N, C-alpha and C positions, 0 to 999 in steps of 0.2 A: 606649072607657069608661075607660081610663088616661090619657088626656091629659085626661079632664077629673075624676078623682083626684089630678093631679097640683100642678091651677087651683088645687081644694081646700085643700091643701095649705099652699102658698104661700101663700091667703087667711091662716091661722095662725085662734085660736079665736077668743071670742065681742070683743067692743068692749070693757068692762072688763080681757081678757089683756093688751088692747095700751094696754089708759090706765095698768095698772102701774106702767111702766118709766115712765116719763113725772113721773105722780106724785112714784115713788122720787126721782129725777134733783131736778125742785122743790122734795123737800126739804130733801134734801143741800143743794141751793143758797141755801136757806134757810138752816141751822144753823151754817155756814161762810162767806160772805160776811153779811150779810142781818141777820143779826141782830149783829152781832157790830161790826159797824156802826155800829150804831144807837146800841148801848148804850158804846159807845164819842162819839158825837155827843151824848150824855145824860150823861155823866160831864164833859166839858170845856163844857160848858152849866150847870152845876153846878161850875165850877170858876169862873167865869168872873164866874156868879152872887156866887160866894162872896167875891169878893176887898173888901179896906176899905181906909179910907185907914190908910195905914201898910203896910202892906204889899212889895215889895220884888221890882218882877218884872221877867224880861225879854219885851223883844221879839222882835216874827219878826224882826225884820231886828240882834236882837244887842246892843239896845241894856238899857242897865241902866239905873234911874231905885226913887227910890221913889213909891204914890200916893195926892198929897193932895189930889184932890177923885174923888170918880165920877159919875159922870151917866149919864142914861140908855141912854146906848150909846155913849159915854168916855170918856177914865180924863183923867185933865191929870196930867203923870211930873216931879216933879224928880227932872230929869238930874245935873247940878251944880247949886254955891248960888245960886238965883234964874235958872234957865235948866229953863225950867217948861216941857213940849211935851205941847200935849192929840193922838191916838191914840184910836185904833176900839179896842171891847174886844176882838173877831177878831188883834187884831194880838201878844192879850197871848200867851205861846205858858211862858209856867214860870213855879214862883213860888218866890224865892231861901227869903223867912223861914224858910218850913214843911225847905229843904234847910239850914240852917241853925241849927236847933233839934233835929233829927234827932235819938238820937244816933247814937258811930259801931259799925260793926260791927268784931265781930269783925279783930282784923288779922292783916290777909296775913303767913303762917307763911313763913321762909328757909329 
């Protein structure tokens, strides 16, 4: 009888009690991994769709330029006088125009 009691105790409670830890792990995984990643992807998509002609941008490769033409999936950048480059929208990493228009925050005290 004691062997049977030990086996029953090792088996644990009901199936519902065994599923709870797995469900909690999935919920934590969603809130700390999946949700922030989808928010970031949405913000990046909105940023790239909001770019317009005349905005100054920086590409992933570090090339600075001004958008002179917007197509469906590409931009045409002017990187120097009469030097134009066609790039994919996914190659834009930052917009420089907004950085220069924002007010400077409080200066660092010495």
